[in-house]
C-alpha positions in Angstrom: 121.2 88.6 79.3 124.6 86.9 79.0 126.9 85.7 81.9 130.6 85.2 81.9 132.1 82.0 83.3 135.6 81.5 83.2 136.1 84.0 80.2 133.3 82.5 78.2 130.2 84.1 77.4 127.3 81.9 78.5 123.7 83.0 77.4 121.0 82.6 79.6 118.6 80.0 78.4 114.8 79.2 79.1 113.9 76.3 81.3 111.8 73.9 79.3 109.0 71.8 81.5 110.3 68.3 81.7 107.7 65.7 80.3 107.3 62.9 82.5 106.3 59.3 81.4 105.6 56.2 83.4 108.6 53.7 84.4 107.5 50.9 82.0 107.2 53.4 79.1 110.8 54.9 79.9 112.3 51.2 80.2 110.2 50.2 76.8 111.4 53.4 75.1 115.1 52.9 76.0 114.7 48.9 75.3 113.8 49.6 71.6 116.6 52.3 71.3 119.1 49.5 72.7 117.4 46.9 69.9 118.1 49.1 67.0 121.4 49.7 68.0 121.8 45.9 68.3 120.3 45.4 64.9 122.4 48.1 63.3 125.8 46.6 64.4 124.2 42.9 63.5 123.5 44.3 59.9 126.8 45.7 59.8 128.7 42.7 60.6 126.3 40.8 58.2 127.0 42.6 55.0 130.9 42.8 55.8 130.7 39.1 57.2 133.6 38.3 54.5 135.9 40.5 56.8 135.3 38.5 59.9 136.5 35.4 61.1 135.4 32.4 63.1 138.5 31.4 65.0 136.7 28.3 66.4 134.5 26.8 63.7 136.4 28.1 60.7 133.3 28.0 58.5 132.7 31.8 57.8 130.2 34.0 59.7 126.5 33.7 59.0 123.6 35.8 60.2 123.5 34.0 63.8 127.1 34.5 64.2 126.5 38.1 63.3 123.9 38.6 66.0 126.2 36.5 68.7 129.3 38.7 67.6 127.2 42.0 68.1 125.8 40.8 71.4 128.5 39.8 73.3 130.3 42.9 71.8 127.6 45.3 72.7 127.5 43.9 76.4 131.5 44.1 76.4 131.9 40.2 76.9 134.2 39.7 73.9 134.9 36.0 74.1 137.3 36.5 71.1 135.8 33.6 68.9 134.7 35.7 66.4 137.0 38.6 65.3 137.6 41.3 62.5 140.6 40.4 60.4 140.3 42.9 57.7 141.7 46.5 58.2 138.7 48.3 57.0 136.6 46.1 59.2 138.5 46.6 62.3 138.5 50.6 61.4 134.6 50.2 61.5 134.7 48.5 64.8 136.5 51.3 66.2 134.5 54.3 64.5 131.1 52.7 64.4 130.8 49.6 66.9 132.4 51.0 69.8 130.3 54.2 70.0 127.2 52.0 69.5 128.7 49.7 72.3 129.1 52.6 74.7 125.2 53.9 73.8 123.8 50.5 74.3 125.3 50.3 77.5 124.1 53.6 78.6 120.9 53.2 77.3 120.1 49.5 78.5 122.1 49.2 81.5 123.1 52.4 83.0 119.4 54.2 82.7 117.5 51.0 83.1 119.1 50.4 86.5 118.8 54.2 87.3 115.0 54.0 86.7 114.4 50.8 88.6 116.6 51.9 91.6 114.7 55.4 91.8 111.3 53.7 91.5 112.2 51.3 94.1 113.4 53.6 96.3 110.4 55.9 95.9 108.1 52.7 96.7 110.2 51.8 99.7 110.2 55.3 101.1 106.4 55.4 100.3 105.6 52.3 102.3 107.6 53.5 105.2 105.6 56.6 105.1 102.4 55.4 104.9 103.1 52.7 107.9 104.2 55.1 110.3 101.8 58.0 109.3 99.5 58.8 112.2 97.2 61.8 113.4 99.0 64.0 110.9 97.6 67.2 109.5 96.6 67.4 105.6 96.8 70.7 103.7 94.9 70.7 100.4 96.1 73.8 98.3 99.4 75.2 98.8 99.1 78.4 97.6 99.5 81.7 99.7 96.8 80.4 102.2 98.3 77.1 102.6 101.6 78.2 102.9 100.3 80.9 105.9 98.8 77.5 107.2 101.9 75.7 107.2 104.0 78.5 108.5 101.6 78.9 111.7 101.4 75.1 112.2 104.8 74.9 112.5 105.5 78.1 114.4 102.9 76.5 117.0 105.7 73.3 117.2 104.2 71.1 114.5 106.5 69.0 113.2 107.2 69.3 109.4 107.1 65.2 109.4 103.6 65.6 110.4 102.3 67.4 107.6 101.3 66.4 104.1 100.6 68.8 101.1 98.2 67.7 98.4 98.2 70.1 95.1 97.8 69.4 91.4 100.6 71.8 90.3 104.0 70.5 89.8 105.6 73.8 91.2 103.5 73.8 94.5 104.7 70.3 95.0 108.4 71.2 94.4 108.1 74.1 96.6 106.5 72.1 99.5 109.4 69.5 99.2 112.0 72.2 99.4 110.4 73.4 102.7 110.8 69.7 103.8 106.9 68.9 103.5 105.8 65.4 102.1 103.5 66.1 99.2 101.3 64.3 96.7 100.6 65.8 93.2 96.9 65.2 92.3 93.3 66.6 92.5 92.0 66.3 96.2 88.5 65.6 95.1 89.4 62.2 93.9 89.1 59.6 96.5 92.2 57.7 95.4 94.4 61.0 96.0 92.9 61.1 99.4 93.4 57.5 100.1 97.3 57.9 99.1 97.4 60.8 101.7 96.1 58.4 104.5 93.3 60.7 105.1 91.6 58.0 107.2 94.2 58.4 109.8 94.6 62.1 109.8 93.8 64.3 112.6 93.4 67.7 111.0 92.7 68.7 107.3 93.1 72.1 106.1 91.2 72.9 102.9 92.5 76.1 100.8 91.6 75.4 97.5 90.7 78.4 94.9 87.3 77.6 94.2 84.1 77.1 96.4 82.8 74.2 94.7 85.9 72.2 94.7 86.3 73.0 98.6 82.7 71.7 99.1 83.5 68.5 97.1 86.8 68.1 99.0 85.2 68.5 102.2 82.2 65.9 101.4 84.9 63.3 100.1 87.1 64.0 103.2 84.1 63.5 105.6 83.2 60.3 103.8 86.5 58.9 104.3 87.2 60.3 107.7 84.2 61.1 110.1 86.4 62.1 113.2 89.0 64.6 111.3 88.6 68.2 112.2 88.2 70.0 109.0 89.0 73.8 108.3 88.0 75.3 105.1 88.8 78.7 103.6 85.9 79.8 101.5 85.5 82.8 99.1 82.0 83.7 99.4 80.2 84.1 102.5 76.9 82.3 101.3 78.8 79.4 100.6 79.7 79.0 104.6 76.7 77.3 105.0 76.9 74.9 102.8 80.4 73.8 103.7 79.4 73.3 107.3 76.6 71.0 106.1 79.1 69.3 104.2 80.9 68.3 107.4 83.4 71.4 107.8 84.0 72.0 111.5 85.2 75.7 110.9 84.8 77.9 108.1 86.9 80.7 107.2 85.5 83.3 104.8 88.6 84.8 102.9 86.6 87.7 101.1 84.8 88.9 104.2 87.7 88.8 106.5 89.7 91.0 103.6 86.9 93.3 103.0 86.6 93.7 107.0 90.2 94.6 107.4 90.1 96.8 104.7 86.9 98.5 106.0 88.4 98.7 109.4 91.7 100.2 108.0 89.7 102.9 106.4 87.5 103.8 109.1 90.1 103.6 111.9 93.9 103.1 110.8 94.8 102.0 113.9 92.4 99.1 114.5 93.5 97.7 111.2 97.0 97.8 112.3 96.4 95.7 115.3 94.4 93.4 113.5 97.0 93.0 110.8 99.5 92.8 113.6 97.5 90.0 115.5 97.6 88.1 112.1 101.2 88.3 111.4 103.2 86.0 113.3 107.0 86.6 114.4 106.7 90.3 115.6 104.3 92.6 117.9 101.4 90.8 119.1 100.0 87.0 118.4 96.8 85.3 119.2 97.6 81.7 120.7 95.5 78.9 122.4 97.0 77.1 125.4 96.1 74.8 128.1 95.7 76.4 131.6 98.6 75.5 134.2 98.2 74.0 137.7 99.2 77.3 139.1 96.7 79.4 137.1 93.8 77.3 138.4 91.3 79.4 140.7 92.6 82.8 139.2 90.4 85.0 137.3 91.0 85.2 133.5 92.3 88.7 133.9 95.0 88.0 136.4 97.3 86.0 134.1 100.5 88.1 133.7 101.9 89.1 130.3 98.7 87.9 128.5 95.3 89.2 127.9 92.6 86.3 128.1 89.9 87.0 125.3 88.4 83.5 125.4 88.1 80.4 127.8 87.6 76.8 126.2 85.6 74.9 128.8 84.1 71.3 127.8 85.0 71.8 124.1 82.8 75.3 124.1 84.4 78.6 123.6 83.1 81.0 126.2 83.9 84.9 125.7 86.4 86.3 128.7 83.4 88.4 130.0 81.2 85.3 130.5 80.2 84.8 134.4 80.6 80.9 134.2 84.3 81.3 133.3 85.1 83.9 135.9 87.4 81.6 137.5 89.7 79.5 135.5 89.5 75.3 136.3 91.8 72.5 135.7 91.3 71.4 132.2 90.3 74.9 130.7 92.2 76.3 127.8 92.4 80.0 127.3 92.9 81.9 123.9 95.0 84.8 124.9 96.8 87.8 122.9 100.3 88.0 123.8 103.7 89.3 122.6 104.9 87.5 119.7 108.0 85.3 120.3 110.4 85.1 117.2 110.2 81.5 115.8 113.1 79.4 116.8 114.8 76.5 114.8 113.2 73.0 115.0 114.2 71.1 118.1 115.8 73.9 119.8 114.9 75.0 123.2 113.5 78.1 123.9 111.4 80.3 126.5 107.6 80.9 126.2 104.7 78.5 126.6 103.7 76.1 123.7 100.4 77.0 121.8 98.5 74.3 120.8 98.6 73.5 116.8 96.9 76.1 115.0 96.1 78.3 117.7 99.0 81.1 116.9 98.4 83.5 114.0 
């Protein structure tokens, strides 16, 4: 497809992936190119040394003088003690030495300072992040499930600054950064990658990798580095759920079973399927949330709460169903799992109506 810009036809071109290299390798490569330009200039002056004059000593130009002249010329110092006096030498300086001087400055000065400045800035930002990051949430895998988890956390008033993504795919890291998330490109089964994510200080870890064996290995590694974090794992096959729980997962969600059950319910009763899909979709219709019981709700029955339908009560860190007689009356410190009308997401930092849900409670 061709596009027209200001009367000129521009052919749409493919965007090729950039090849990344270490900063030291970049500096070495650019230093080598700068040395080649300096050597070429020195040889050019040396072979044409009869066209140059030493205004200080007046004893001609030798190889050291040629190197000296090329160095001060390439760096734009220009003391003027050695100068070209023949017309052809001045022309060669204009058409050859000057472009080489510009290339030398761009290579050795401009790009080198840029690389050093960028890497220094990244190191400063990384150090600042590590110093201040506490009780954050690590999302391993930024595919469809990881993105949905981030959206749900954000909807439940978890700031983006408290979330970190780990993914081995560069495009996933770029997408996470574009959404305002900190991200680390790497394999979460490796301890050094998890340590870079400050996993030992994390409060929650959400694992949404594509393979169950990788999920088990990540869970084992996370649990080894952080025994107290709450770990939630998405697993494809139901039989691997017990392995993940034995590996240290606090909650396991079987994605294939969940999708299959929703498909079956939609086939048997389309209305049930629509309701469940509505509960799992945020921003419209119904949503599931977990919140703290307020002071004016203490002493009331779960069914008496206006505008919400209680389906569970969390008491002493134990979930009880709404029909359990032990939670017939709400007590201080209880949390309730409710179905309520979904409230449209609001911009971060803006005020709005509605009770805040605990992170991860809404769908």
